[in-house]
C-alpha positions as CSV (number, residue, x, y, z in Angstrom):
1,X,-1.8,36.6,-5.8
2,X,-0.5,36.8,-9.4
3,X,-3.5,35.7,-10.9
4,X,-7.0,35.4,-9.4
5,X,-7.9,31.7,-8.6
6,X,-11.4,30.4,-9.5
7,X,-13.4,28.7,-6.5
8,X,-16.7,27.3,-7.1
9,X,-18.6,27.6,-4.1
10,X,-22.0,25.9,-3.3
11,X,-23.9,26.6,-0.2
12,X,-27.6,27.2,0.1
13,X,-27.9,29.2,3.1
14,X,-27.8,32.5,1.2
15,X,-26.6,34.7,4.5
16,X,-23.3,32.5,4.7
17,X,-22.7,31.9,1.0
18,X,-22.6,35.8,0.4
19,X,-20.5,35.9,3.3
20,X,-18.1,33.2,2.4
21,X,-18.1,34.8,-1.3
22,X,-17.3,38.1,0.0
23,X,-14.3,36.9,2.2
24,X,-12.8,34.6,-0.6
25,X,-13.1,37.8,-2.8
26,X,-11.3,39.9,-0.3
27,X,-8.6,37.0,0.2
28,X,-7.5,37.6,-3.5
29,X,-9.8,34.7,-4.8
30,X,-11.8,35.0,-7.5
31,X,-15.3,33.0,-5.9
32,X,-18.7,32.0,-8.1
33,X,-21.7,31.0,-5.4
34,X,-24.1,28.7,-6.7
35,X,-27.4,27.8,-4.1
36,X,-27.8,24.5,-5.5
37,X,-26.1,21.3,-6.5
38,X,-27.7,21.4,-10.2
39,X,-26.6,24.8,-10.6
40,X,-23.0,24.2,-9.1
41,X,-22.7,21.5,-11.8
42,X,-23.9,23.6,-14.6
43,X,-21.6,26.4,-13.4
44,X,-18.8,23.9,-13.2
45,X,-19.0,22.6,-16.9
46,X,-19.5,26.2,-18.2
47,X,-15.8,27.5,-16.5
48,X,-12.9,26.1,-15.7
49,X,-12.0,26.3,-11.5
50,X,-8.9,25.8,-9.6
51,X,-10.8,24.4,-6.4
52,X,-14.3,23.1,-5.3
53,X,-16.2,24.1,-1.9
54,X,-19.3,22.3,-1.6
55,X,-21.8,22.1,1.0
56,X,-22.9,18.5,2.0
57,X,-26.8,19.4,2.1
58,X,-28.1,21.3,-0.9
59,X,-31.4,21.1,-2.9
60,X,-31.9,19.5,-6.0
61,X,-28.4,18.1,-6.1
62,X,-26.6,17.4,-2.3
63,X,-22.8,17.8,-2.1
64,X,-21.4,14.4,-2.9
65,X,-24.2,13.7,-5.7
66,X,-21.9,17.1,-7.3
67,X,-18.4,16.1,-6.1
68,X,-19.2,12.6,-8.2
69,X,-20.0,14.3,-11.3
70,X,-17.4,16.8,-11.1
71,X,-14.9,13.9,-10.1
72,X,-16.1,11.8,-13.2
73,X,-15.3,15.1,-15.3
74,X,-12.2,16.4,-13.5
75,X,-10.3,13.7,-11.5
76,X,-7.5,16.0,-10.2
77,X,-9.8,19.6,-9.2
78,X,-9.5,19.6,-5.4
79,X,-12.7,19.6,-3.6
80,X,-13.3,20.5,0.4
81,X,-16.9,20.0,2.1
82,X,-18.7,21.8,4.0
83,X,-20.9,20.4,6.2
84,X,-23.3,20.6,9.6
85,X,-23.1,16.8,10.3
86,X,-20.2,15.6,12.5
87,X,-21.2,11.7,11.6
88,X,-18.2,9.9,11.4
89,X,-20.0,7.5,8.3
90,X,-20.7,10.9,6.2
91,X,-17.0,12.4,6.8
92,X,-15.9,8.9,5.5
93,X,-18.3,9.2,2.7
94,X,-17.1,11.8,1.7
95,X,-13.4,10.8,1.9
96,X,-14.2,7.7,-0.3
97,X,-15.5,10.5,-3.2
98,X,-12.5,11.8,-3.0
99,X,-12.4,14.7,-1.1
100,X,-9.1,16.2,0.0
101,X,-10.5,18.3,2.8
102,X,-13.6,18.4,5.4
103,X,-14.8,21.0,7.6
104,X,-18.1,21.1,10.0
105,X,-20.0,23.9,10.6
106,X,-19.7,26.0,12.2
107,X,-16.2,26.6,11.0
108,X,-13.8,30.8,11.0
109,X,-13.2,32.1,7.7
110,X,-9.8,31.8,8.7
111,X,-9.7,28.2,9.2
112,X,-11.2,28.1,5.7
113,X,-8.9,30.1,3.7
114,X,-6.2,28.1,5.5
115,X,-7.4,24.6,4.2
116,X,-7.9,25.9,0.8
117,X,-4.1,27.5,0.9
118,X,-3.0,24.3,2.4
119,X,-4.4,22.3,-0.8
120,X,-3.2,24.8,-3.5
121,X,-0.1,24.8,-2.3
122,X,0.1,20.9,-2.6
123,X,-1.5,20.8,-6.1
124,X,1.3,24.1,-7.1
125,X,4.2,22.3,-5.7
126,X,3.0,18.7,-7.7
127,X,2.5,20.6,-10.7
128,X,6.1,22.1,-10.5
129,X,8.5,18.6,-10.2
130,X,10.1,17.4,-12.5
131,X,8.2,14.4,-14.2
132,X,9.1,11.7,-12.1
133,X,8.1,7.6,-13.5
134,X,8.6,4.5,-11.0
135,X,8.9,1.1,-12.7
136,X,6.9,-0.7,-10.1
137,X,7.1,-4.6,-10.4
138,X,4.8,-4.9,-13.5
139,X,3.8,-1.4,-13.3
140,X,5.1,1.7,-14.4
141,X,3.7,4.6,-12.2
142,X,4.2,8.1,-13.4
143,X,3.5,10.6,-10.7
144,X,3.8,13.9,-13.2
145,X,0.7,12.7,-15.5
146,X,-0.8,10.7,-12.2
147,X,-1.1,6.9,-14.5
148,X,-0.9,3.9,-13.3
149,X,0.0,1.5,-16.2
150,X,0.6,-2.3,-17.2
151,X,0.1,-4.1,-20.4
152,X,-0.5,-1.4,-22.2
153,X,-3.7,-0.4,-19.8
154,X,-3.4,2.6,-18.0
155,X,-5.4,3.9,-15.0
156,X,-5.8,7.2,-13.8
157,X,-5.0,7.9,-10.0
158,X,-7.0,10.6,-8.2
159,X,-4.5,13.1,-6.8
160,X,-4.5,11.7,-3.6
161,X,-4.4,7.8,-4.3
162,X,-1.2,9.5,-6.6
163,X,0.8,11.6,-3.6
164,X,0.3,8.3,-1.1
165,X,1.4,5.9,-3.8
166,X,4.7,8.3,-4.8
167,X,4.9,8.7,-0.9
168,X,5.2,5.2,-0.8
169,X,7.2,4.3,-3.5
170,X,9.7,6.4,-2.6
171,X,9.7,4.5,0.8
172,X,9.4,1.0,-1.1
173,X,10.9,-1.6,1.0
174,X,11.0,0.4,4.3
175,X,8.5,1.7,6.7
176,X,6.1,5.1,5.2
177,X,5.5,6.4,8.9
178,X,2.0,6.9,9.7
179,X,1.7,10.4,11.1
180,X,4.6,11.3,8.3
181,X,2.3,11.0,5.5
182,X,-0.6,12.4,6.7
183,X,1.2,15.4,7.4
184,X,2.7,15.4,4.2
185,X,-0.7,14.6,2.1
186,X,-3.5,15.9,5.0
187,X,-1.9,18.5,6.4
188,X,-3.7,17.1,9.8
189,X,-2.8,13.6,11.4
190,X,-6.0,13.3,13.0
191,X,-9.1,10.7,13.3
192,X,-11.0,11.4,10.0
193,X,-8.0,12.2,8.0
194,X,-5.7,9.1,9.3
195,X,-9.7,7.0,8.8
196,X,-9.2,8.9,4.9
197,X,-5.7,7.4,4.4
198,X,-6.9,4.2,5.0
199,X,-9.7,4.2,2.3
200,X,-6.8,5.3,-0.2
201,X,-4.4,2.5,0.5
202,X,-7.5,0.1,0.3
203,X,-7.7,1.7,-3.0
204,X,-4.1,1.3,-3.9
205,X,-3.8,-2.4,-3.2
206,X,-6.7,-2.8,-5.5
207,X,-4.9,-0.9,-8.4
208,X,-1.8,-3.0,-7.9
209,X,-3.5,-6.7,-7.2
210,X,-2.9,-7.5,-10.5
211,X,1.2,-7.9,-9.8
212,X,1.4,-10.8,-7.0
213,X,5.1,-9.6,-6.6
214,X,3.6,-6.1,-4.7
215,X,2.4,-5.8,-1.6
216,X,1.4,-3.0,0.8
217,X,1.3,-4.1,4.5
218,X,0.3,-2.7,7.5
219,X,2.8,-1.8,10.1
220,X,0.9,-2.1,13.4
221,X,1.2,1.4,14.7
222,X,4.0,2.9,12.6
223,X,2.6,2.9,9.3
224,X,2.5,1.0,6.2
225,X,5.5,-0.9,3.8
226,X,5.7,-1.2,-0.1
227,X,6.4,-4.6,-0.8
228,X,8.1,-4.8,-4.2
229,X,10.9,-6.1,-6.2
230,X,11.7,-3.7,-8.1
231,X,11.5,0.1,-7.9
232,X,13.7,2.3,-10.2
């Protein structure tokens, strides 16, 4: 790597945390290890990071709470959750907060770095694209700035919201195949990622509800269709 990418690593298991930090550093990343959520948030405020890897169950402040605080300061930074939990409700909670990925313990170091690299490739690819602005009914959507605006009011979208809306706009009034969207944005079309996408579709519908001419409909067994009278 030409420039070391900085990772905020929050893990209360000291041995695992040190192993993860050493492995990430060996792979060329700069990783700062924090033993709890409070220390993690202080580190986040003090330094600039490119990605966060957060354990869910931590003392003082859990990973979900920490992620919400991080998101309130930086809506764009990618977040990966680490957890021993396998309950669907917990995983969906993470995606509702805006997780980019979710890894259940035990996992291999190779799996973690693969997921980190996949997320960072998406982020770099988005930054390298030329600015693209869609006229979407009464809305204007700037994919580069991730801003949806109407009548002078602007909403800053999360990275996932922006990527999904961008795909829908690119396939406006056509079927956006579910598998294609999952593999493009989430890399993997597994159950949890599919449920995550459903959550983000619901969020986008809320963002667009002020224009009755726009609708995102489910196409059973296939995917979604963005119905709109105008896309430029």
